[in-house]
C-alpha positions in Angstrom: 71.4 -9.0 74.5 70.2 -12.5 73.9 69.6 -14.5 77.0 69.5 -18.3 77.6 68.6 -19.6 81.1 69.5 -22.8 82.8 67.5 -25.5 84.7 69.8 -27.4 87.0 68.9 -31.1 87.2 71.4 -32.5 89.8 68.7 -33.0 92.4 66.4 -35.0 90.1 67.2 -36.1 86.6 71.0 -36.1 86.7 71.2 -38.5 89.7 68.1 -40.4 88.4 70.0 -41.0 85.2 73.4 -41.9 86.7 72.4 -43.7 89.9 68.7 -44.6 89.6 67.6 -41.8 91.9 69.4 -43.1 95.0 70.6 -39.7 96.2 69.3 -39.0 99.8 68.3 -35.6 101.0 71.1 -35.6 103.6 73.7 -35.7 100.9 72.7 -32.3 99.4 71.0 -30.4 102.2 74.1 -28.4 103.0 74.5 -27.0 99.5 70.9 -25.9 99.0 71.3 -22.3 100.3 74.3 -21.8 98.0 72.3 -23.2 95.1 69.7 -20.7 95.9 72.2 -18.0 94.9 73.2 -19.5 91.6 70.7 -17.7 89.3 69.1 -20.8 87.8 65.9 -20.4 85.9 64.7 -23.3 88.0 66.0 -26.3 89.9 64.4 -29.6 89.1 64.2 -31.4 92.4 61.0 -33.5 92.4 58.8 -35.7 90.3 60.0 -38.3 88.0 61.2 -41.3 90.0 62.1 -39.3 93.1 58.7 -40.0 94.8 59.0 -43.8 94.4 62.7 -43.9 95.3 62.1 -41.9 98.5 59.5 -44.3 99.8 61.0 -47.5 98.4 64.8 -47.1 98.8 65.7 -44.0 100.8 63.3 -44.2 103.7 62.2 -40.6 103.2 58.9 -38.8 103.0 58.9 -37.2 99.5 56.6 -34.4 100.7 58.8 -33.6 103.6 61.9 -33.7 101.3 60.2 -31.1 99.1 59.3 -28.9 102.0 62.8 -29.0 103.3 64.2 -28.0 99.9 61.7 -25.2 99.6 62.7 -23.9 103.1 66.4 -23.8 102.1 65.8 -22.4 98.6 63.2 -19.7 99.0 64.3 -17.6 96.0 64.6 -20.2 93.3 61.8 -21.8 91.3 61.5 -25.4 92.2 60.5 -27.7 89.4 58.9 -31.1 89.1 58.2 -33.6 86.3 54.6 -34.8 86.2 53.5 -37.6 84.0 50.1 -36.2 83.3 47.3 -38.6 84.2 50.0 -41.1 85.4 51.2 -38.5 88.1 54.4 -40.2 89.3 53.2 -43.8 89.1 52.7 -46.3 86.4 49.0 -46.2 85.7 46.3 -43.6 85.1 44.6 -42.1 88.0 41.1 -40.6 88.3 40.8 -36.8 87.8 40.1 -36.0 91.4 43.3 -37.8 92.4 45.3 -35.8 89.7 43.8 -32.5 90.9 44.6 -33.2 94.5 48.1 -34.2 93.7 48.8 -31.0 91.8 47.2 -28.9 94.6 49.4 -30.6 97.2 52.5 -30.2 95.0 52.0 -26.5 94.8 51.1 -26.2 98.5 54.4 -28.0 99.5 56.6 -25.8 97.4 56.6 -26.6 93.6 56.6 -23.6 91.2 57.2 -25.1 87.8 55.1 -28.2 86.8 56.4 -29.7 83.7 53.6 -31.9 82.4 53.9 -34.6 79.8 52.3 -37.7 78.5 54.4 -40.7 77.4 52.4 -41.1 74.2 51.9 -37.3 73.6 48.2 -38.0 74.0 47.2 -34.5 75.2 43.9 -35.6 76.6 46.1 -36.9 79.4 47.4 -33.4 80.2 44.1 -31.6 80.5 43.3 -32.4 84.2 46.8 -31.7 85.4 46.9 -28.4 83.5 43.5 -27.3 84.8 44.6 -28.1 88.4 47.8 -26.2 88.0 45.9 -23.1 86.8 43.3 -23.5 89.6 45.8 -23.7 92.5 48.5 -21.4 90.9 50.4 -18.9 92.9 52.1 -15.9 91.4 55.2 -18.1 90.9 53.5 -21.1 89.3 54.4 -22.0 85.7 52.6 -24.7 83.8 55.1 -26.1 81.2 53.7 -28.3 78.4 56.1 -31.0 77.5 56.4 -33.1 74.4 58.1 -36.5 74.6 60.6 -36.4 71.7 61.5 -39.4 69.7 62.2 -40.4 66.1 60.1 -42.9 64.1 58.4 -43.1 60.7 55.4 -41.2 62.2 57.3 -38.5 64.2 58.1 -35.5 61.9 58.9 -31.8 62.3 55.4 -30.9 61.1 53.9 -33.2 63.7 55.9 -31.7 66.5 55.1 -28.2 65.4 51.4 -29.0 65.4 51.8 -30.5 68.9 53.3 -27.3 70.2 50.6 -25.2 68.7 48.1 -27.4 70.5 49.8 -27.0 73.8 49.7 -23.2 73.4 46.0 -23.4 72.6 45.5 -25.5 75.8 47.0 -22.6 77.9 50.5 -23.7 78.9 52.9 -21.0 79.9 56.0 -22.5 78.4 56.9 -25.4 76.0 59.5 -28.1 76.5 61.0 -30.6 74.1 62.0 -33.6 76.2 64.7 -35.6 74.4 65.0 -38.2 77.1 67.3 -40.6 75.1 69.6 -37.9 73.8 68.9 -38.8 70.2 68.1 -35.4 68.8 70.8 -34.3 66.3 72.0 -30.7 65.8 70.3 -30.7 62.4 67.0 -31.9 63.9 67.2 -29.3 66.7 67.7 -26.5 64.2 64.6 -27.5 62.2 62.5 -28.1 65.2 63.4 -25.0 67.2 63.0 -22.7 64.2 59.8 -24.4 63.1 58.3 -24.1 66.6 59.4 -20.5 67.1 57.8 -19.5 63.7 54.6 -21.2 64.7 54.1 -20.1 68.3 55.9 -16.8 68.6 57.4 -15.6 71.9 56.3 -18.3 74.3 59.4 -19.6 76.1 60.8 -22.8 74.6 62.9 -25.2 76.6 65.1 -28.1 75.5 65.8 -31.1 77.7 68.3 -33.6 76.4 70.9 -36.2 77.6 74.5 -37.0 76.7 73.8 -40.7 76.3 74.7 -40.7 72.5 77.3 -37.9 72.6 75.0 -35.5 70.7 74.0 -33.2 73.6 76.5 -30.4 73.4 76.3 -30.0 69.6 72.5 -30.2 69.8 72.2 -27.6 72.6 74.5 -25.3 70.7 72.5 -25.5 67.6 69.3 -25.1 69.6 70.6 -21.9 71.2 71.6 -20.5 67.8 68.0 -21.4 66.6 66.3 -19.5 69.4 65.7 -21.8 72.4 65.2 -19.9 75.7 66.0 -22.4 78.5 68.2 -25.5 78.6 68.4 -28.3 81.1 71.9 -29.0 82.4 73.6 -30.7 85.3 76.5 -29.5 87.5 79.5 -31.0 85.8 80.5 -33.8 88.1 77.0 -35.2 87.7 76.8 -34.5 84.0 77.5 -36.5 80.8 77.0 -40.2 80.3 73.3 -40.8 80.6 72.8 -37.4 82.4 72.6 -33.9 81.0 75.3 -31.7 79.6 77.5 -29.8 82.1 76.1 -26.5 83.5 79.5 -24.8 83.8 80.7 -25.9 80.3 77.6 -24.4 78.6 77.9 -21.3 80.8 81.5 -20.7 79.7 80.6 -21.3 76.0 77.7 -18.9 76.1 79.9 -16.2 77.8 82.1 -16.2 74.7 79.1 -15.9 72.5 78.0 -12.8 74.5 74.8 -14.5 75.6 73.4 -13.6 79.1 72.6 -16.5 81.4 71.9 -15.0 84.9 74.3 -17.5 86.4 76.8 -16.7 89.1 80.1 -18.2 88.0 81.5 -18.5 91.5 78.4 -20.1 92.9 78.0 -22.7 90.2 81.6 -23.8 90.7 81.1 -24.1 94.4 78.0 -26.2 93.8 80.1 -28.6 91.6 82.9 -28.7 94.1 80.4 -29.8 96.8 79.0 -32.6 94.7 82.4 -34.1 93.6 83.0 -36.2 96.7 79.4 -37.3 96.8 79.6 -38.7 93.3 82.9 -40.4 94.1 81.3 -42.0 97.1 78.6 -43.6 94.9 81.2 -44.7 92.3 83.1 -46.4 95.1 80.0 -48.1 96.4 79.0 -49.3 92.9 75.8 -47.3 92.9 77.0 -45.5 89.8 77.8 -48.0 87.2 80.5 -47.2 84.6 78.0 -48.0 81.8 76.0 -45.0 82.9 78.9 -42.6 82.7 80.0 -43.5 79.1 78.8 -42.5 75.7 77.1 -45.1 73.6 76.2 -44.1 70.1 74.1 -47.2 69.7 71.5 -45.4 71.7 70.7 -43.7 68.5 69.4 -47.0 67.4 67.6 -48.3 70.5 66.5 -44.9 71.8 67.0 -45.7 75.5 66.9 -42.7 77.9 69.3 -42.4 80.8 67.0 -43.3 83.6 65.8 -46.3 81.8 69.3 -47.5 81.1 70.4 -47.1 84.7 67.4 -49.0 86.0 67.8 -51.7 83.4 71.4 -52.2 84.5 70.4 -52.3 88.2 67.7 -54.9 87.5 70.0 -57.1 85.4 72.6 -56.9 88.1 70.0 -57.9 90.7 69.1 -61.0 88.6 72.8 -61.8 87.9 72.0 -61.4 84.2 74.3 -58.6 83.0 75.5 -61.0 80.3 72.1 -60.4 78.6 72.5 -56.6 78.5 73.5 -56.3 74.9 70.8 -58.7 73.7 68.2 -56.9 75.7 69.2 -53.6 74.1 68.8 -55.1 70.7 65.3 -56.3 71.6 64.1 -52.9 72.7 63.6 -51.4 69.2 61.7 -54.5 68.1 59.3 -54.3 71.1 58.9 -50.5 70.5 57.9 -51.1 66.9 55.4 -53.8 68.0 53.8 -51.3 70.3 53.4 -48.6 67.7 56.6 -46.6 68.3 55.9 -45.0 71.7 58.5 -42.5 72.9 60.7 -44.2 75.5 59.8 -42.2 78.6 58.3 -43.2 81.9 56.1 -45.3 82.1 56.5 -46.5 78.5 60.3 -46.8 78.8 59.9 -49.2 81.8 57.2 -51.1 80.0 59.1 -51.6 76.8 62.4 -52.2 78.6 61.0 -54.7 81.0 59.2 -56.6 78.2 62.4 -56.6 76.1 64.4 -58.1 79.1 61.6 -60.6 79.7 61.7 -61.7 76.1 65.4 -62.2 76.2 65.5 -64.0 79.6 62.6 -66.3 78.8 64.1 -67.1 75.4 60.7 -66.6 73.6 59.2 -63.4 72.5 56.0 -62.5 74.4 55.7 -65.9 76.1 55.2 -63.8 79.2 53.5 -60.4 78.8 53.4 -57.9 81.6 50.1 -56.5 82.9 51.2 -53.0 82.0 51.8 -54.0 78.3 48.5 -55.7 78.2 46.8 -52.6 79.6 48.7 -50.5 77.0 47.2 -52.6 74.2 43.7 -52.3 75.9 44.1 -48.5 75.4 44.4 -47.6 79.1 47.4 -45.3 78.5 46.1 -43.5 75.4 46.5 -43.7 71.7 49.7 -45.3 70.3 51.5 -43.0 67.8 51.4 -45.7 65.1 49.4 -48.9 64.7 50.5 -51.7 67.0 51.5 -55.2 65.8 48.2 -56.9 64.7 49.3 -60.4 65.8 50.4 -59.2 69.3 47.2 -57.2 69.6 45.1 -60.2 68.8 47.1 -62.3 71.3 46.3 -59.8 74.1 42.8 -58.7 73.2 41.5 -61.7 71.5 40.0 -62.0 68.0 38.2 -58.8 67.1 39.2 -57.1 70.4 39.5 -53.3 70.3 41.2 -50.9 72.7 39.0 -48.7 74.9 39.1 -44.9 75.1 41.1 -44.3 78.3 39.2 -41.1 79.1 36.0 -43.2 79.8 37.7 -44.4 82.9 39.9 -41.5 83.9 37.2 -38.9 84.0 35.7 -40.4 87.1 35.5 -38.3 90.3 34.1 -40.8 92.7 36.3 -40.1 95.7 36.7 -43.8 96.2 40.5 -43.7 96.1 40.7 -41.4 99.1 38.1 -43.3 101.1 39.9 -46.6 100.5 43.3 -45.1 101.3 42.0 -43.7 104.6 40.5 -47.0 105.5 43.6 -48.9 104.6 46.0 -46.7 106.5 43.9 -45.9 109.6 45.9 -44.0 112.2 49.1 -44.3 110.0 47.7 -41.5 107.9 48.3 -38.1 109.5 48.0 -35.8 106.5 46.5 -35.5 103.0 50.0 -36.1 101.8 50.2 -39.5 103.5 47.0 -40.5 101.8 48.2 -39.3 98.5 51.5 -41.3 98.9 49.4 -44.4 99.5 47.2 -43.9 96.5 50.3 -43.6 94.3 52.4 -46.3 95.8 50.3 -48.4 98.3 52.8 -51.0 99.4 55.8 -48.6 99.6 53.8 -45.9 101.4 52.3 -48.3 103.9 55.7 -49.8 104.7 57.2 -46.3 105.1 54.4 -45.0 107.4 54.6 -48.1 109.6 58.3 -47.6 110.0 57.7 -44.0 110.8 55.3 -44.9 113.5 57.7 -47.6 115.0 60.6 -45.1 115.0 58.6 -42.5 116.9 57.4 -45.1 119.4 61.1 -46.1 120.0 62.0 -42.5 120.6 59.2 -42.1 123.1 60.1 -45.3 124.9 63.8 -44.3 125.0 63.0 -40.9 126.4 60.8 -42.3 129.1 63.4 -44.9 130.1 66.1 -42.2 130.2 63.9 -39.9 132.4 
């Protein structure tokens, strides 16, 4: 009997897409033991924007959050999304930092590390893959991930060659990451069959979003074409800019006679648990109606769910929601100027922020972000297609050429750890604290200072009471 398994995304990408990753641990702690009985292939619960949001907005230690999830879900594979040499931040880190981050991720409970590079520059996956293999347990899976997009230079043949390369590199599974939900059923059929023919039995995963309304049709065609695992979200946190609904696909596959390993009673209990939580954030305005709808125009501007929810949040903060449609129209133009990068973190934020800036300032590229400048310098990797020559000259100067990013990123000096320890002093209690600071210095330092102050208050209160 054919089998298709499910990765549940409600703890990471589903809430990242709908509510900009503002879901605190306390909201889902009680349901974790029940989720552990559901029969998921994996539960995506970490990585992506969760690390930043825990420190910046939720007042949580992301490492402690992971350990708590692991404790309450001992039987289910826990999955994270890792941005290759970017880790979970917005720049490239030295190899020793990447290796230590992967080591700590596995140590704290991660089983499946889905590793991608925003530009599909696979040089930026090598260190993370090697570290995953080095520190692997018997449950560890290194999943090579391709950022899917459409452009004049992105073809089926190109994606098939990418998959063959990932297999040669030693990845255990392959994932197609359609972060904007723009993959059509026709494209899915051609891709899945082409990849399966080229790489054989290695498990193939499809990750897509409902942003454009394509997801259910695309997933169905992908299943017919041989995909092994699909990413879905419990139904109350599905659709819109999130993933397709877990229960809906489960019921559909039952009628096809396809095995899923899912427990029907449990997945419905999981959904019932999250219903009032979602309603709470709708009532608070954390979930914007724009994130819950279908927008076929995303087929034009290729905006992924997390990017869209963050863009909405940022425009609301600036009282500039009247510029939303204009900013969306600017995104494809900026993307073309940058050589058609896939719109996935950190490139999605870079392109989106530059598009918003162009619109708000009223002049294209009058103000250029440091991240975009670094992109043109070559610090993120090789662009899929040539960048706009005039913009490149404006940033690099006449005759300026981008560098090879591996010249910088192969350093193993240890300086990052030394500087972090010196900066934090007694605030740093663990290697995880130091790693948090390396990734997000300002946010980690603020969090660790507050942690120290809160502990001192507890001690003072206890002494006073005694």
